[in-house]
C-alpha positions as CSV (number, residue, x, y, z in Angstrom):
1,X,16.5,-41.2,43.9
2,X,19.0,-43.6,41.6
3,X,17.6,-42.8,38.3
4,X,14.0,-42.9,36.5
5,X,13.6,-46.5,36.6
6,X,16.4,-47.6,39.5
7,X,14.3,-48.7,42.5
8,X,15.3,-49.9,46.0
9,X,13.9,-52.3,48.4
10,X,14.2,-52.8,51.9
11,X,14.1,-56.2,53.7
12,X,11.8,-56.3,57.0
13,X,14.4,-58.9,58.6
14,X,18.0,-57.8,57.9
15,X,19.6,-54.5,57.2
16,X,19.9,-54.9,53.5
17,X,18.6,-53.1,50.3
18,X,18.5,-54.2,46.8
19,X,18.4,-52.0,44.0
20,X,16.9,-53.1,41.0
21,X,15.3,-51.7,38.0
22,X,11.7,-53.5,36.4
23,X,12.1,-53.9,32.9
24,X,9.7,-55.3,30.0
25,X,11.1,-58.9,30.1
26,X,12.9,-58.9,33.2
27,X,14.2,-57.7,36.5
28,X,17.9,-56.1,36.6
29,X,19.2,-56.7,40.5
30,X,22.0,-53.7,40.5
31,X,23.2,-54.7,44.1
32,X,22.6,-56.0,47.3
33,X,24.0,-53.8,50.0
34,X,24.4,-54.2,53.6
35,X,22.8,-50.6,55.1
36,X,25.0,-49.9,57.8
37,X,27.8,-49.4,55.3
38,X,29.2,-46.3,53.7
39,X,26.0,-45.1,51.7
40,X,28.8,-43.7,48.8
41,X,29.0,-47.5,47.9
42,X,25.2,-47.2,46.9
43,X,26.3,-44.4,44.4
44,X,29.2,-46.4,42.9
45,X,26.9,-49.6,42.6
46,X,24.4,-47.4,40.9
47,X,27.0,-46.0,38.3
48,X,28.4,-49.6,37.6
49,X,25.0,-51.2,37.1
50,X,22.9,-48.9,35.4
51,X,25.3,-46.8,33.6
52,X,24.2,-43.3,35.3
53,X,24.9,-41.0,38.0
54,X,22.2,-40.9,40.8
55,X,20.2,-37.8,41.3
């Protein structure tokens, strides 16, 4: 889990994941990552986009 509000959606056709948060007035996209790359990048992207350490 990235944070309490962060979610990750996976695509069916391509190896990509979308890191996002659902907020009351919008959806905040934190990143779109290729899933064959280094998983450490998800953690870096989470900190940069949402300002919180992944758990």
